[in-house]
C-alpha distance (Angstrom), angle and dihedral (degrees) to the residues before:
residue distance angle dihedral
X1 . . .
X2 3.79 . .
X3 3.78 130.5 .
X4 3.80 121.5 -169.7
X5 3.79 121.0 -164.7
X6 3.81 114.9 -131.7
X7 3.81 91.6 176.7
X8 3.82 135.7 -78.9
X9 3.83 107.2 5.4
X10 3.81 98.5 -20.3
X11 3.83 113.9 110.7
X12 3.77 132.3 166.1
X13 3.82 103.8 -143.7
X14 3.79 120.9 -169.0
X15 3.78 112.0 -166.5
X16 3.81 128.4 159.2
X17 3.79 102.8 -30.1
X18 3.80 94.2 -33.0
X19 3.77 130.7 102.8
X20 3.81 111.4 -161.2
X21 3.82 127.8 -175.8
X22 3.81 114.6 -156.3
X23 3.80 126.3 -150.7
X24 3.83 92.9 -18.4
X25 3.80 111.3 -143.7
X26 3.78 105.1 161.5
X27 3.79 103.8 167.4
X28 3.80 141.5 57.4
X29 2.92 131.4 -100.7
X30 3.80 102.5 29.1
X31 3.82 139.6 165.9
X32 3.81 88.8 69.3
X33 3.80 90.4 -47.5
X34 3.81 95.9 -57.1
X35 3.83 98.5 112.2
X36 3.81 140.9 27.4
X37 3.79 135.2 -163.9
X38 3.80 117.1 -77.6
X39 2.97 118.2 -143.6
X40 3.79 85.1 39.5
X41 3.78 119.2 -122.3
X42 3.78 144.4 -163.0
X43 3.79 117.9 -138.6
X44 3.80 127.0 -161.2
X45 3.76 97.3 -164.6
X46 3.78 93.3 -179.9
X47 3.81 86.4 66.2
X48 3.79 95.6 47.6
X49 3.83 106.0 120.2
X50 3.80 118.7 -116.1
X51 3.80 110.6 -92.3
X52 3.80 128.4 -145.0
X53 3.80 97.4 -152.5
X54 3.78 144.4 0.2
X55 3.81 128.6 -131.5
X56 3.80 125.1 -155.8
X57 3.80 116.2 -171.5
X58 3.81 97.0 -167.8
X59 3.79 144.9 -27.0
X60 3.81 102.9 -92.3
X61 3.78 109.0 124.6
X62 3.81 95.5 -120.3
X63 3.82 85.9 64.6
X64 3.80 102.1 30.7
X65 3.82 112.4 53.2
X66 3.81 119.3 171.0
X67 3.79 96.5 -159.3
X68 3.80 92.2 52.5
X69 3.83 92.4 46.1
X70 3.80 89.3 51.6
X71 3.84 88.9 71.7
X72 3.79 91.6 68.7
X73 3.75 134.3 78.7
X74 3.79 112.9 -98.3
X75 3.81 86.9 -134.6
X76 3.82 93.2 66.3
X77 3.80 114.9 112.2
X78 3.77 108.4 -108.8
X79 3.82 117.3 -159.2
X80 3.80 114.0 -155.5
X81 3.84 144.4 146.0
X82 3.79 124.2 -87.6
X83 3.81 98.5 -88.2
X84 3.82 119.4 138.9
X85 3.81 92.0 -161.1
X86 3.79 91.2 54.7
X87 3.81 91.3 45.2
X88 3.81 91.8 50.5
X89 3.79 93.7 61.1
X90 3.81 93.3 42.5
X91 3.79 93.3 50.5
X92 3.80 90.4 47.0
X93 3.80 87.6 57.0
X94 3.78 89.8 51.8
X95 3.80 102.2 -105.8
X96 3.79 104.0 154.1
X97 3.80 105.1 177.0
X98 3.79 104.3 65.0
X99 3.80 110.1 165.9
X100 3.79 110.2 -164.2
X101 3.80 112.3 -147.5
X102 3.79 117.2 -140.2
X103 3.82 112.2 -154.9
X104 3.79 113.5 -100.2
X105 3.82 93.9 3.0
X106 3.84 102.9 116.4
X107 3.81 122.0 -139.7
X108 3.80 120.5 -156.2
X109 3.76 110.6 -142.1
X110 3.84 124.4 175.8
X111 3.76 95.9 -36.9
X112 3.80 95.3 -38.6
X113 3.78 129.2 97.6
X114 3.82 116.2 -138.2
X115 3.78 119.0 -162.6
X116 3.78 121.1 -179.8
X117 3.79 119.1 -146.2
X118 3.84 124.4 -154.7
X119 3.76 130.7 -121.4
X120 3.78 130.1 -135.5
X121 3.82 88.8 -140.3
X122 3.80 117.7 103.9
X123 3.82 90.9 -122.8
X124 3.81 114.2 91.6
X125 3.81 101.6 -110.1
X126 3.77 138.0 140.0
X127 3.78 139.1 -161.0
X128 3.78 120.2 -142.5
X129 3.81 131.1 -128.3
X130 3.84 112.0 -162.0
X131 3.79 122.0 -166.2
X132 3.77 134.9 178.2
X133 3.80 135.5 154.3
X134 3.80 91.2 -73.8
X135 3.79 98.4 54.8
X136 3.79 146.1 -79.9
X137 3.80 135.2 -63.0
X138 3.79 123.4 -171.6
X139 3.79 120.8 -157.1
X140 3.82 105.9 -163.5
X141 3.82 92.8 179.0
X142 3.88 106.5 176.8
X143 3.79 98.3 -31.9
X144 3.79 121.2 133.3
X145 3.80 111.3 -135.0
X146 3.77 129.9 -163.7
X147 3.82 130.6 -165.6
X148 3.80 92.3 -85.3
X149 3.83 93.9 55.8
X150 3.80 92.0 44.1
X151 3.81 90.4 51.0
X152 3.82 91.9 51.9
X153 3.80 92.1 50.7
X154 3.80 91.6 49.7
X155 3.80 90.2 49.7
X156 3.79 90.3 55.5
X157 3.82 98.4 50.4
X158 3.78 147.9 -33.7
X159 3.80 109.6 -96.5
X160 3.77 124.5 -123.9
X161 3.81 96.3 -176.3
X162 3.81 129.8 20.3
X163 3.82 117.3 -167.3
X164 3.77 92.6 -156.9
X165 3.77 135.2 -156.1
X166 3.80 106.2 -122.0
X167 3.79 114.2 144.1
X168 3.84 101.9 92.5
X169 3.80 87.3 -161.8
X170 3.80 111.6 -155.5
X171 3.80 106.3 -140.6
X172 3.80 90.7 160.2
X173 3.82 85.7 94.6
X174 3.82 86.4 84.1
X175 3.80 86.7 60.5
X176 3.83 94.0 49.5
X177 3.80 87.5 -110.8
X178 3.77 142.3 97.0
X179 3.79 126.1 -113.4
X180 3.80 121.3 -130.6
X181 3.80 91.6 -100.5
X182 3.81 93.6 170.0
X183 3.80 91.6 60.0
X184 3.82 93.9 48.7
X185 3.80 92.6 44.6
X186 3.78 90.0 51.4
X187 3.81 90.6 49.6
X188 3.81 91.9 51.3
X189 3.81 92.0 47.6
X190 3.79 91.8 48.4
X191 3.82 92.4 51.1
X192 3.81 90.6 51.8
X193 3.78 92.5 46.1
X194 3.80 93.5 46.4
X195 3.78 95.2 47.7
X196 3.78 89.0 51.6
X197 3.81 99.9 -159.3
X198 3.79 119.0 -177.8
X199 3.82 88.2 -122.3
X200 3.80 128.3 23.6
X201 3.80 119.1 -160.5
X202 3.84 118.1 -168.0
X203 3.81 98.9 -131.0
X204 3.81 146.9 165.4
X205 3.80 94.2 44.6
X206 3.78 103.0 90.2
X207 3.78 104.0 124.4
X208 3.77 139.8 85.5
X209 3.77 133.3 -163.2
X210 3.79 114.3 -95.1
X211 3.78 140.8 -145.6
X212 3.82 113.6 -21.0
X213 3.81 90.3 8.8
X214 3.81 93.5 55.0
X215 3.82 92.1 108.2
X216 3.80 89.1 71.0
X217 3.78 93.4 69.2
X218 3.80 91.8 77.2
X219 3.81 91.9 53.8
X220 3.84 108.4 35.0
X221 3.80 104.7 53.0
X222 3.82 110.5 58.8
X223 3.80 95.7 153.6
X224 3.81 117.5 57.0
X225 3.76 122.2 -161.5
X226 3.80 87.9 -114.6
X227 3.81 91.5 56.6
X228 3.83 91.5 46.4
X229 3.80 91.5 51.5
X230 3.81 92.6 45.9
X231 3.82 91.9 50.5
X232 3.82 91.3 49.3
X233 3.78 90.9 50.7
X234 3.81 91.0 47.4
X235 3.80 91.3 53.0
X236 3.79 102.1 41.9
X237 3.79 111.9 -7.4
X238 3.81 87.3 -107.6
X239 3.79 114.9 -178.4
X240 3.79 111.0 -119.3
X241 3.80 137.6 176.6
X242 3.77 127.9 -162.6
X243 3.80 103.2 -143.0
X244 3.79 123.4 -159.4
X245 3.80 128.3 -165.7
X246 3.80 107.0 -69.5
X247 3.82 95.5 29.7
X248 3.81 117.8 122.8
X249 3.80 129.6 -153.5
X250 3.82 117.3 -159.4
X251 3.79 128.7 -164.5
X252 3.79 110.7 -158.7
X253 3.78 108.7 134.3
X254 3.81 87.1 -55.1
X255 3.76 125.4 48.8
X256 3.80 110.2 -127.1
X257 3.77 134.4 175.6
X258 3.81 121.0 -150.4
X259 3.80 116.3 -164.2
X260 3.80 117.1 -133.1
X261 3.81 92.7 -8.1
X262 3.81 98.3 143.6
X263 3.80 122.0 90.3
X264 3.85 96.2 -154.1
X265 3.81 101.5 51.5
X266 3.81 134.2 33.6
X267 3.75 138.9 172.5
X268 3.78 114.5 -96.0
X269 3.77 129.8 -140.6
X270 3.78 98.2 -87.7
X271 3.80 116.9 83.0
X272 3.76 135.9 -169.9
X273 3.83 94.2 -78.2
X274 3.83 86.9 102.2
X275 3.84 86.3 71.1
X276 3.84 92.2 66.5
X277 3.80 104.2 144.8
X278 3.81 114.7 -133.1
X279 3.83 114.5 155.0
X280 3.82 88.9 -177.6
X281 3.82 90.2 66.0
X282 3.80 113.0 114.4
X283 3.79 120.7 -93.6
X284 3.82 107.3 -142.5
X285 3.76 121.5 -127.1
X286 3.75 117.0 -105.8
X287 3.79 112.1 -102.9
X288 3.78 133.8 -179.2
X289 3.80 110.3 -130.5
X290 3.79 97.6 172.4
X291 3.81 114.0 94.1
X292 3.77 105.1 -156.1
X293 3.81 120.2 150.9
X294 3.83 89.3 -152.1
X295 3.80 95.5 53.5
X296 3.80 97.8 84.4
X297 3.80 90.5 48.5
X298 3.79 90.5 50.6
X299 3.83 90.6 53.5
X300 3.80 90.7 47.8
X301 3.79 90.9 51.7
X302 3.78 92.7 50.5
X303 3.78 94.2 46.9
X304 3.81 90.0 49.3
X305 3.81 88.5 59.4
X306 3.81 94.2 53.2
X307 3.83 99.4 76.9
X308 3.80 91.5 54.8
X309 3.79 90.2 46.6
X310 3.81 92.0 49.8
X311 3.80 91.8 48.8
X312 3.82 95.6 46.4
X313 3.81 93.0 42.9
X314 3.79 92.2 48.3
X315 3.80 92.5 51.2
X316 3.79 90.1 47.6
X317 3.81 92.2 53.6
X318 3.81 95.5 -112.5
X319 3.85 102.7 -176.6
X320 3.81 95.5 -140.0
X321 3.79 95.3 49.6
X322 3.79 90.5 40.0
X323 3.82 90.9 58.3
X324 3.80 90.8 54.4
X325 3.83 90.8 53.4
X326 3.81 94.5 41.7
X327 3.80 93.5 51.9
X328 3.80 95.4 38.6
X329 3.79 92.7 -124.3
X330 3.79 123.6 -168.3
X331 3.83 106.1 -146.2
X332 3.78 123.8 -169.3
X333 3.81 126.1 -164.7
X334 3.80 120.1 -164.5
X335 3.79 116.6 -170.8
X336 3.81 112.3 -161.2
X337 3.82 107.1 -143.8
X338 3.81 129.4 179.1
X339 3.82 95.4 -96.5
X340 3.79 104.1 19.7
X341 3.80 147.6 1.3
X342 3.76 116.4 -107.8
X343 3.81 114.5 -150.2
X344 3.78 127.7 -164.7
X345 3.81 127.1 173.9
X346 3.81 127.1 -154.6
X347 3.80 115.4 -158.3
X348 3.81 110.7 -161.5
X349 3.77 117.2 -158.9
X350 3.84 124.4 -160.6
X351 3.82 87.5 -125.5
X352 3.79 88.7 70.2
X353 3.79 97.4 -103.0
X354 3.84 120.6 128.1
X355 3.81 116.9 -160.6
X356 3.81 118.6 -159.9
X357 3.79 119.8 -147.9
X358 3.78 124.7 -178.0
X359 3.77 126.1 -153.5
X360 3.82 125.8 -19.3
X361 2.92 142.4 1.6
X362 3.81 95.9 43.8
X363 3.80 134.0 141.8
X364 3.78 114.9 -76.8
X365 3.83 104.6 -92.9
X366 3.76 121.8 -120.7
X367 3.82 90.8 -162.6
X368 3.77 121.5 32.2
X369 3.81 128.9 -173.9
X370 3.80 117.4 -173.9
X371 3.82 116.8 -177.1
X372 3.76 143.6 173.3
X373 3.79 105.0 -111.3
X374 3.81 97.2 -137.4
X375 3.81 91.1 49.8
X376 3.81 91.5 55.2
X377 3.79 90.3 47.4
X378 3.85 90.3 50.5
X379 3.82 89.9 49.6
X380 3.79 91.6 49.4
X381 3.78 92.7 48.2
X382 3.77 94.6 46.1
X383 3.83 99.4 -112.0
X384 3.79 93.4 119.6
X385 3.80 134.8 23.7
X386 3.77 129.5 -122.5
X387 3.84 88.0 -100.4
X388 3.80 92.4 62.0
X389 3.80 94.2 37.7
X390 3.82 92.2 58.5
X391 3.82 88.5 64.5
X392 3.79 88.3 63.4
X393 3.79 97.3 47.3
X394 3.78 139.9 61.5
X395 3.77 127.9 -153.3
X396 3.76 133.9 -173.2
X397 3.76 129.2 -177.4
X398 3.79 132.9 -172.7
X399 3.76 111.3 161.4
X400 3.79 106.8 161.8
X401 3.80 123.9 -166.9
X402 3.80 111.4 -160.3
X403 3.80 118.1 -161.2
X404 3.75 136.8 157.8
X405 3.76 127.9 -110.8
X406 3.83 135.0 174.5
X407 3.82 86.8 -91.8
X408 3.82 92.9 52.2
X409 3.79 131.0 -104.3
X410 3.77 118.5 11.0
X411 3.81 121.1 -164.5
X412 3.81 121.9 -163.4
X413 3.78 121.4 -172.1
X414 3.81 119.6 -144.4
X415 3.79 129.1 -166.5
X416 3.80 110.5 -158.1
X417 3.79 120.0 -156.0
X418 3.78 110.1 -93.7
X419 3.78 111.6 -88.7
X420 3.81 98.3 -153.7
X421 3.79 97.5 53.7
X422 3.82 89.6 41.9
X423 3.79 88.6 54.2
X424 3.80 92.4 46.5
X425 3.80 92.1 56.7
X426 3.77 92.4 47.0
X427 3.81 94.6 45.1
X428 3.81 89.6 48.5
X429 3.82 88.0 50.0
X430 3.81 89.8 53.0
X431 3.81 90.1 51.1
X432 3.79 101.8 39.9
X433 3.80 109.0 9.5
X434 3.81 130.9 -85.9
X435 3.83 97.4 -93.1
X436 3.82 92.3 51.0
X437 3.81 90.8 46.0
X438 3.80 94.5 55.4
X439 3.82 93.6 42.0
X440 3.81 90.4 53.1
X441 3.80 93.9 42.6
X442 3.80 92.2 56.6
X443 3.83 93.6 39.4
X444 3.80 93.6 -113.2
X445 3.82 99.9 134.3
X446 3.82 109.5 103.5
X447 3.79 117.4 -140.4
X448 3.83 111.5 -94.8
X449 3.82 91.7 -116.1
X450 3.85 89.6 62.4
X451 3.78 95.3 50.4
X452 3.79 122.0 98.4
X453 3.77 130.1 -173.5
């Protein structure tokens, strides 16, 4: 068995008589231009070997790239999780042979055995265990594993290579908060230790934010692959390898890694130094660079629709809106426009009344959502996904519930789902249908020129 890194989560895996390409992202930048490969890479796609099948682990846009998929025959078998949103985009592109993987139900394919593994995340996603006569490789991708999943994998086979989740990416920065990185790092280490592969490769973390989003690199990547490998070695002397695009791992009795052994992909000049973690680095203010006379009117029109949405959703028992009323949340929206910032505050009362206050003075908000107006318009109109929109917004939440206990005061913090983005999806659904709204929100609508009947 051979596995060649093409960067980030893209691997060419040759097992038995099969040649499988995983999460094909074959261009830079990707994820609607927000990120690029890191380490950088050069791809000679005309030299890419013919593949027998494709594998998609989940629908996030750093794993699911329409332009890259367009290079392949629509007749190719495409292995994927059971996710109707993912399937909708693939079928729109004309892929006919979607093979849904059920966790722990093996599929024999051209001399290789493919076994999907589940994730404890809410998102439909799967990892992939690949076996042939030479050994076993497990591609964890972004899946979250618990003791039960680890036990099942160990019962199936001993692993030679584990492409491990390691990055512990801290996307809480978009919420003006910090994720519990220590807990996630410990979970990733424990999965690698428990699976006990002969070689662990820190994988599926090979991108950085690009261009105007470059500032995020100092905040989002607290765990480097070097730190992950060093901690594994400190705990159990685990053998690790840091693989770059163009490196090849081979299982043939021994497990060997050959640097820059592929002739169709190679590491570029830029390394992982762009990941340098520095949470003290400045976070730039949100600014509106688009000068569009119609933009302010568009924001006004959207905000005028919110009161009716809140009222209708509250009466219908919408769980997100209901939580705002039940907790008496004060919610502030701040639209960053070219010449000013427009602020509007919604004061939810447990009685079911919502008061709307514009400008200052207004009650101190418990939940605040500040956004670049053109980014919200692009999200609403389907030009960008929620993943790109979050780079042009900031949220904060501090909803405190104070109760008494035998020990005295007890304070519990709650983080309600964001009301604005919830409203956007539902207003889009009212305009264009629920399926279309969710596909657009997650960036899963392929461009018309890539669709085939």
